[in-house]
Structures are given as C-alpha cells and as structure tokens.
N, C-alpha and C positions, 0 to 999 in steps of 0.2 A: 690772354691777349685775344686769341681766336674767338672765345666766347663773348667777350666784351664787344667785339667788332661785328659779329654775325648773329649771335644768339643771346643778346642782352635781355630779351623779354622772356627767356626761359628761366624761371626762378627755382632754385633748389640746390642742395649740396649732397644728396644721397648717392651712394655708390651705384645704385641701379640707374639713376639719371645720368651720372657721369659716363657709364658704359654706353648708353644710347647716344650721348653727345659726342663721345670719342669716335663711334662708328660713323656718325654724320660728318664729323670733321675730316675723316679719312676719305669718305666716299664723295663728298660734295664737289671737289675739283674735277672728278671724272664725269662721263656722260652715262654711266650705268644707271639702270632703273633702280629705284629704292622703294621698298615696301615697309611702311611703318605700321606695326601692329600694336594694338592697345585698346583698352576699354573706352567706351564713350566718355568724352569729357576730360581725357588725360592731356590734351594739348598737342595732338598729332599735327595740326596745321601749323602751329608755331615752329615745330621741327622742320616741316616741309619748307617753310619760308626761310629758315636758316640755311637749308640746303641751297636754295636759289641765291641767297645773298652771298654765299661763299663760293659760288660757281662762276665760271667765265661768262655765264649767261645773265649775270646780275643786271646789266644795263637794258635787257629786254624784258618782255612781259612775264609776270607770274599770274597764271589764270587758274582759279580754283573752281572745281565743279563738284557739287554734292550729288553723287549718283543716286542716293536714296530719295532725294527731294524732287527728282524729275520723273514724271510718269513714263512708263516703258515706251508708250507710243510716241513720245517726243524726244526720247533720249538720243536716238541716232542722229536726228537732224540737229539737235543741240550740240553734239560732239563733232559731227562730220559735215554739217551744213546741208543745204538742198538747193536745187535749181528751181527756177520759176516753172510752175505747173506740175511739180513733183507730186503734189497731193492737193486735195480741195482746200482752197484758201491760201495756197502758196503763190501769191500774186507777185512776189519779188524774190530773187535769190538771197540766200543767207550763207555766210562763209563758215560758221561753226567755231567751236572753241579751239580745235586744233589749229586752224588757220590764225586765230587771234593770238595763240601762244607761239607762233612760228619764230624760231630763234631764241625762245625762252623756255620756261618750265610750265608744264601742265600738271596740276595737282588734282588727282582723282580721289576724292574722299568717299569712303564707304564703297570701295570698288567691288566688294563682295555682293553688292546689290545689283550689279550689272546683269541684265538678261543674257542668255546664251547667244542670241543673235548679235548683240552689241559686242560681246566678248570676241566673236569671230572677226568682226571688223577691226577691233582694237588690236588683235594679234597681227593682222595684215599691216596695220600702220607701223607696228613695232618691227616687223620683219623687213618691210620694204620701204618705209619712210614715205608713204603716199597715202592720201585720203581720197575717197570717192564720194562726193556729195550725193545725197539721196536723189534719185531720178536722173543721174548722169552716168555716162559710160566713160567719162574722162577722169583719170587719176591725177591728182595734183600733188607735187612734192611738198613735204613739210619737214622741218628740222626742229624737233621738240624733245626735250628731256622729260621723262615721265617719273613722277613721284606719286605713289599711291598710299592710301591709308585704309585700314579696316579694323572693326572690332570683332569680326567673325574669324573662325578657324578655317582658313582657306584650304589647308591640307585636308581637313575633314570634308569640306565641300567637294574637293577633287575626288576623294574616295567615294563620295555619294553620287558623283556625276552632275552636280549642280554648278561646278566651276571647272573650266577647261584646265587640264593639267599643263598643256603646252603654254597657255597664257600665264599660268601661275609661275612657272619657272622663268618666263621672260620678265615678269614684274618683280620677282623676289631675288634679283641678282644680288642685291645688298639688303638683307633683312635687318630691321631695327625693331627692338621690342621696347615700348614705352611703358614704364611701370604704373600700376594703379596707385592712387594717392595713399591707400592704406598700407602700401609696401614701401613708402618713402620716408618713414621715421620722422625726424625733426623738420623735414621740409614743410610739414603742415603749418608750423608756426611762421616760417618764412613766407609762405604763400598767403596766409591770413593777413600778415602785416602788409604785404604788397597789395592785397585787395583793399585794405582800409585806405592806404595811401592813394591808390588809384581812384577809389570812390570819392575821397576828399577832393582830388583834383578835378574830377568830372563835375561835381556838384557845388564846389566852393564851400563845403562844410568843413568842420574842424573837429572830427572825432579823433581823440588822442591815441586810441589803441583798444586792446581787448583785455579785460581784467582776468583774474585767476579763475573765476567760475566759468567764464566764457571759454578760456583755453582748455580747461578740463573737459567741458562738454564737447568741444570740437574734436579733441583727441579720442573721446570715447565713442564717437559716431563712426560708422563704417564707410560713409561717403560713396554710395553706389554711383552717383553722378560725377565723382572725382573732382578735379580742379574747377570745372565749370560750375558744378553745384555749390562748391565752397564759395566761389567768387560771387555768384548771384545772391547767396544767402547773406553774405557780408555787405554787399552793396545795398540790399534792402534794409538791413539793420542800420547802416550809416544814415540812410535817408530818414528813417523813422526816429533815430536817436538825435541826430543833428550835431551833437557835441558830447564831450566827456568820453568815458570808456564804455565799450560794449560789454554787457553782461550776458550770461546764459539766457536770461529772460528776453533781452532785446534781440538776441540771435535766434530766439524761439527754439532753444535747445534745452533738453533736460540734462541734469548733471548726475554723476554717479553711474552705477551699473545695476542692472536687474539682478534678481536673486540667482538666476541661472547663469550669470556671467556674460550674457549677451549685451552688446552695446545698446544704449538707450536710443530711442527714436527721437528725432526733432519734434518740437511742437508743430502741429499742423499749421500751414500758412493761413488757412481760413477756419475759424472756429464758429460754428453755427450759434446764433443767439439762443438763450434758454427759452423754452416754451413752458409757460405756467400751466400746472395741472388744473383741471376743472372737474366738477362732479360727473360730467358727461364725456370727458375726453382724456385719453392717456397721454402723459408727456412723451413726445417723440421728436426726432430730428427735425430741424427747420425745413419747411417745404413739403412735409409729408402729413397729410390730414386723414385721420381715420377716427371712428367713434367706438369707444369701449374696448376694442381689441387692437393690438399692434400688428400692422400689415408688414410682416418681415420682408417679403420680397420687394415691396415698394421702398422700404427703408434701406435695404441693401443696394438697390439700384441708385437711390439718391446718394449714398456714400460712394459707390463706384464712380458716379458721374463727377463728384467733387474731387476724388483722387485723380481722375483723368485730367480734369481742368488744372489741378496743381502741377501734374507732371508736364503738361504742355507748356505751362507758364515757366517752369524751371528750364525746359529745353528750348525756350524761345520759339515755340511752334513747330519744332522739328519732330515729326512723328516717330522716326526711328529711335531718336534719343529718349523720347517720352516712353515709348514701349519698353526700352531697356530699363528705365527707372521703375516701371511697373512690373517688370518680370514677365512681359508678354511678347509674343511675336508681333511684328509690325502689322501683319494682315489682321490679326485678332483685334488690335487697337483700332484699325480702320473700320472694321465691322461694328465695333461698339460705338464709334463716333457716328456712323450712319444711323445706328439704332436710336441714339439720343437726339440726333438732328431731326429725325422723323417724329 
C-alpha cells in the first residue's frame, strides 16, 4: 500500500531493494536527514522523491541539486544565494536553492563532490537552520529537510580529510544503501519490461517485449551504469526496432560468456565504417590516416575519443557519471575533454 502510493516508480522485488524501501518508509515521516548511497545510475533520486512524497512536506517544493554538475565557484551562490554586488556581474540578488526549498525537501545529489568551503556552510545550515547569502552579513531562517545521495565512500573520504566528519554524521542520520543492478537478481527482467513499456509510451511505438536471446544477453552483462544504462539501451533499441520483439542484436548486446567466464560486453553504440585496403595504405580505424605503417598512438586516441563520446551519451552529458562508466576520475575525464576540444 505504502509503495503504491509513494514509490510506485521504483521497480523491483529483490530483498536488497525491499530493505532500502523499508528504511525509507520508516524514516520518511520524520525530519531526519537521509543519506542514500549507491552506484551511479541505481535510482537514488527516485528514492529521494519517495521520501518527499511520504513526508509531511509533500505539499511544498522538492528541489534537486546535482553538486557534481555545478562549478565550485558557483556552488555556494547556487545553494545559499547572493546579494546584489556580491561579485562581478551580480546585478540582482538571488535567493538560492535552500530558500526555494523552504518548507519542503532539498535533495543534494553527489554530495561527496561538495568542496570543503561549501561543506562548512552546509553544516551551519543543518545546525542552526539559517543561510547567509554570499556578500551578506544577514542570516535568513530556512526550514528544509535534507536528503543526500552519493556514489562515493564518504567514510573513506572523512578518513582522508576530504569530507568533514561532523557534516557526514549530520547527513547520515538515516543511511540507506541502494543495491547495484547486478545484485538485484530477477529485478533485471522487471526493469527491462518496464523500460520497454515506458519507451513505447514515450514514442507511440509498439515493441512487444524482449526475446530469449535478448534476455540472456541482458543477464550476462555487468551493467556498470546500472538501471540508467539499462533504460537508455532499451529506449534506443525500441526506437530503432519500432515493433516486434527486441533481440540481442537490436539491443546491441552479445550473447553467451567468454571463455574465461567474464560477462560479454555490449556491442559498441558506434561502429566505424570499414576502410578498404589499398596498395599504399594500411586498413585502419575510420578517421585515422597514415601511409604504409599503423600510427598506434593516433589510433588509440581515436578509440579513446569514441569511447568518451559514448560514455557521455549514455550519461546524458553528466561528466561524473561518464567518468564512472569509463573507470576514470572526473578530473581525468575533464582533462581529456579539454585535450580533444583543442
């Protein structure tokens, strides 16, 4: 009953998911801060919205902020606001996200990406219920319930000094662990079917489902991007197929397992066109031109650029999520983007 009313968009029946939902059900009516931990793409915002819908604040605003998507130089004014003249270009005052969420819920996604300066200000808001806009000496009262999410190990960050311990304990009054897709058993089939139905509704198409080869391939893959990656892959397959059942080929997934038992990788989203060999040119990846010899460094850079583009496409432009898919730090990905942009 509770789930149908407040969390009907959370799909799955696995024990690990039920544990997370039960914690949310118990904590939602309180005003305690909740910290939702889980890998990128597991659906942490869906759980945060369920908290808000099941709380006494449901009639007021739910404001979501992706801390990783806002430059450090703008984050404080985005959260706490600023007064006119606080910095060059501040021609008018701005209230900030805390003021917008007054009386409601503020969801801080990827809270582990907050710089230490913003962490100190956030701690003061939690302790005293006031915000001080940038450039002002006046503190303004706010009544906000905080729900946070992170894919990082905040306890490890506290030990390393990159996240304030006092803030961590304020945020993690009620910790919730959202499981990765690979740990959710038969939920994969339920989520895949829901994604097909959702894509049909969005597009007006009539894909009937996923055939046996498609389901086998979906189960064999590790899904580093979790539910978000699964949903995007199925949406793309629905658009390209248009009707009938989705096969492994239409999902761009390989079937079976490799000889070493590792899960197969999906077919790449972009396959370079074949390059015909000539007497004076070696067959090479599309976009790389050399004579007689293979320029390995150029070919590897070309491949790296394509993989970065694919990761950004899957993550809908979110650099933190794209970096996680690639197994890189966000700063490393940013440097590579600057390199290829130049």
